[in-house]
N, C-alpha and C positions, 0 to 999 in steps of 0.2 A: 588151530589154524584155521577151521572150517567154519569157526565164529567169523574170523576174520575177513574169511572170503564172501561171507552173507554178505558184508557192506564193502563193495569192490571199490567205492568213491569216498572221498571225504575233502577238506578245506584245511590246508595249511597256510597261516598267514596268507590269506587272499588269493593262494593259488588251488588248482585243483588235485588232487593225490591220487595214485590208483594202488589196492591192493592186486595182486593176479599170482597162480601158480609158477611155480618155474617154468614149466614146459610152457613156450608158446604156442604150440599146438593144441594143449588144453584151454589156456585160455582164448583163443580164436573161437573154438566152438563151442564155448559158452554163451559166444554173441551170435546170435540170427538176425542178418541184413534185411532189413523189411524189404517185400515186393517191392518194383517200382509203379507198378500202380495197386492200389488197395481200395479200392470203392466198386463196390458190389452193382451200382445201376451203371456204371460204365459197359461198353459193347467194347469189350477187350479184344475179339477176331477184327473190330475194325479201326481201333486206334491202334496205327503201326510207330506214331513218334509222340511219344506221352510229352517228353519234354519240351516239345512245339506245341501242346495241345493246352486250353484252357477249357473250364466247365462252367457256363452260364445257368444261374438258377432263377426261378420265378418265369421260365417260360410260358408261354401261352399260346394256344394253337393259332392266332389270328397274326403270330409274329413269322414271319419267313426268312429263309437264308440269306437273301438279299436284303433284309432290311438290315439282319445282324452283320454281313458284311457292310454297310455303310457308316453304322455306329463303329464298329471295329479298324476304320479307316487310318484313323490316326496312328495305330500300331505301324504304319510304312510298309506293309506285308499284305500281300493277298492272302485268300483261305485253299488250303488245299483240300479241305474235308470238313463236313457238317454232319454231324450224327447226333442221333436223338436216344436218352438214356431209356432203359426199362420202364420206367416212372413216367416217361412222358414229360414231362415240367422241365428236365434238366437237358442242354444241349452241350452236346462239346467241339470245338472247333479248333481244327488244326490249323496252323498259320504255317505259312511258307518261310522256309527257311531265306535269310537273307546276310548276306556279309558284308553290310554295314554296321558299323562301332557307334553304339551310344555314346556319346559323349555329355550328354543333358543329363543324365540320368544315373547315381553314383555304383557304380559295380554293380548294375542291374543285370546281374547274369544267373544262369542256373546251375546252382551246384547239386549237379543229380546226377546217377547213371548214365552213360551213352551220351555224355556232355558234348553240345558243340558251342562254342563262340557265336555262332551263327544265331541265337536263338534272343535276341533283343526284342524281337517282336512282342514275344509272350511275357517277355519280363514289364514291356511297357502297359500290357493288357493290365496284368494282376498291379502294377503301381496305381493306376487309375481305378479300379478293384468297382465302380459305377460306372455303365453307361445309359443311356435315354433312347428308349427305342418305342415309339408309337405310343410316348408319352407314358409309358411305364417304365418304372428303374429296377435294371436286373445289376445282380450282383456276379464278379468275378471270380474264380477261384481256381487253386492251381489242383493239379492232380497227378503230378510224382512225387513220390515220396525223398526226401532230402537225406543224403548223404553224409549229415553233421548232425548233433546235437545243439548247434550254437544258433543263434539265430540273430542276425543284422536288423532294427531298427532305425528307420530313418523318420525324419521330419518331425521330433518330438520337440515339446515345450522346454526351453531351454530355462523356462522360472518353475518347472516342476520335474526335475530328472529323479526327483527321489520317490516319485510314483510308479515309476518304469516296473519295480519288481515286486510289488503289490499288484500290480493287474496283469504282469503273467504269472502269478501263483494263482488265479483263477481260472489258467488253463492247463497247468502242468507244475512239473517240479525246479523250480529254476533256483540254482546253486547262486550262482554271483553274476556282476555285471563289469563291463569296462567301456567306458565311453571313448568312442572316436573322436570325436569332436562334441561341441556342445548341443548336437541334436542329432546326434545318433549313437547308437550303443549297441556292443555286442551283449548278449545276453545267454549265458551256458547254462543249459537244463541238465539234468542228471541223466547218466548213459541208458539207465531202464527206460528213459521218455524215446527213448529210439523210433519203437514202433507206431508212437503217439505224435510223431511231429509233423508232419502230415496236416494233423487237424490243429495242431498248437499254430503253425504257420498261417492258416486259413483264418483261424479265430484271431488271431492279431493282425493281419493284413486289412486294413482297409478302417481299423479300428478309431472311432473319433475320444480321444483323451486328451483333455486340456485344453479345449477349442481346435486339436490337431489334427490330423487322420495320418495316422503310422503307414508306413509301407515295410512292412516286414519279410524277410526272405532268407535264405540259408546262409550262413556267415560261410566265406572260404577259410576255415578252420576245421580241421579233424583232430577230435580228443584222441590219446594216444592210441587207446583200448578199440576204437572205431576206423584208426588209422590202421593199425596191425590185421583187423577184419578185414578191410577191404583190400588190401595189399596182398591178402593170401587170395584170391579171387582175381581170374587175369583181367576179365573186364571190367571189375571194379578195379584194379591197378591202372588200368588206360586210362580212367576216370581222373583218378588221382595223378598220374603222369601229365595230363592233357592240363589241369588246373596250375600246376605246376609250370607249366611251360609260360600260361599264360598268366601269371600271377609275376615270375622274372621278368618277363616282356615290358609290364607295369612298372619296373625299375628305372629311377633317372640315368644310371651309371650299370653299366654292363657286369653281368656277375660269373665267376668263372664255375660251372656245375663239371665240370671233367672227372673231377674226384666220386661225386653222389651219381652222375653217369655209370663210371666203371662198377660201382657197387651194384647197381641196380641190373646191367647185361651180365656179370658175374654169377649173380644168385637169380637171377628169374630170366633171363635173356631177352630183356627188353630193355629199348632204348629210353634215356631223357629227353 
C-alpha cells in the first residue's frame, strides 16, 4: 500500500486516476496549498491585492510610474498602486478593479484564491505580455499562484499541435493535454507540480512557438485531489464556489443547482 501511495497519480485510457488513503482528512493533509504570493522580491506588506497585481521586469531608473501608467492604458483600468521590488529592477503594479466584462479575450479570468470576476484588466496586461516604455521592451508577469495544475494555452499554431506537450516538458511535468479548439488547449500537469505552477505559467505565457505568441493562464479546472484540499479551507472554498457560480452563468441554458447548494449548506454552512 505504501508503494501505491508513493505514486498518487497515473493515466488510464487518457484519463487521470488518483490513489489516496481511505481517510479524506489524511489525503488533504498530505497536500500543501501554495502561498498566494511566492516571490521573494515582492513587497508583501504593500501589495494588498495580488490577484490584481502584475510584475514588470527589466525596469530602469529613467522609467517613471506615469510612463508605466500610459503604457498600461490598454488595460482599461487605472493604477491603484506602484511598488518597487527589493532588487530595484522589478515593479509591481496594482490595477484598479473594474466591473467591465471582457468579451474580446476568451475566458481571461484569474482563477486563484480570493478571486473576483472584476480582474479583466490584469488579464489583458498578462495576455499582451510585452509593453514598450521609453524605447525599452518590458515583460509582464503574474504574481499570484494558481489554484490548479491545469494550464490553458491560447493562440497555438493549428498546424503544430503536436509540439505543445514537448514545449511544456521544458518547464514541468505535463501528463496529457486536451484541445478545446484548434488553437486552444488545456495541459494537465502532475499534482506535485502545484508549488511550481506560477513559474510554469510565467514561462509559457508570451512564449513564441511556431510563429505564434502563446497566452497561458490557469484553466477553470480542479483536479480531484486539489479540489479536496481547497474545499477544506474556508477562504479557498469560497473561491471555488465563486468560480462555479461564474461558470454556471456562462452556460446558455439555466442549470438547477439546488441539490448541490443543499449539500454545500449541509456540510459546510456555505451557499452556492
